[in-house]
N, C-alpha and C positions, 0 to 999 in steps of 0.2 A: 848568259852564256854557261854560268855555273849548272844552272838547272839541267841544261842539256847533257852536260858531260855527266852528271848525276845519274840522269835516266839512262844513258848509255852504259855507264858502270854498273848500274843494277842489273840491267840486261845482260852484260858480259857476266856477271857473276852467276845469274841463274843458268844461262847457257853453259857455262863452265861446270857447273855441278851436273848438269844433265848429260853432257858429253862425256865426263868422267865416270858417270853411273853406267852409262851405256857400253863401256868398253868392258871386255871379257876379262876375268881374273886369270891367274896362273894355272888354277885348279879347273878352267872350264872344260877341258878336255875329258876329264874324268866324268863329268856329266853325261857327256855324249855318248861314253862307253855303255852307260846303263840308259840307253832310251831317248837321251836328250834330243832335243830339235836340230834341224840343220840352221847353220848359221850363214845363209848364202843370201841375207836380205839386202846387203851392200854389193853384191855382184860375186863373181867366182874368185875375185882376189881376196875376197874378206874383208872384213871391218877394219882391220887392223890399220891399214895406209888411210882410208878415208877419215877414220876417227883420229889417228894420229895427228893428221894435218889440221883437222878442225880444232883439236885440243891446242896446237900451237898458235893457230890463229885467234882463238878466243883468248888465250892466256896472253898474247901480245896486246889486245886491245884492251884487256883488264889492267896491266901493268901502265899502258900509256895514259888510260882514264885515272888510274892512282896518281901518276905522276902530274897530271895536269890538275887534279884537285889538290895536290899538296901545293902546287905553284899558285892557284887561285886563293888558298886559305892563307897564305903568306903577304898576299897583297893588301895594302890599306889599313894594316895594323899599325898602330903607333910604335915606336920603338922602345918606349918605356911607359909604364903606368903613370909616373909623376910629370911626364911631359906638361900637361896642362895645369898642374896644381900650382898655387901661387906661392911665392917665395916668403918664406918668414924673416922678417927683418930684425926683430929683437926677441931675444928670450924671455919667457915670462918671468914677471918679478915676484919674488916669495915674500911672503907676508910674516911679519915678526910675530914672534908667539907671544901671547899674553903674559903678562908678569904674574907670577903665583901671588894668591891673595895672602895678606899676613892676619894672623888670628889676634884679634884684640882681646887682652885680658883685664 
């Protein structure tokens, strides 16, 4: 299930980048004044309504898959790293330091 969501997520990422790059910027009308091409590829209404709706749809899919991947990544993880560790019953004993050697004269 996670693999399917990851594949949809990657496809949504690529589609979102492409749809955003297809949209015309604010200064696109300036280029048309100097001999730019006509932007009637998406019909007489222009590309703004179609691309805006497409961006919204792809962004919604991207957000839902991101949320789904976050939910899937949280399942199955233990609440603590120390859950499976054995309990320590007694502290380690300290060894006595050896007595200093006395010098014989």
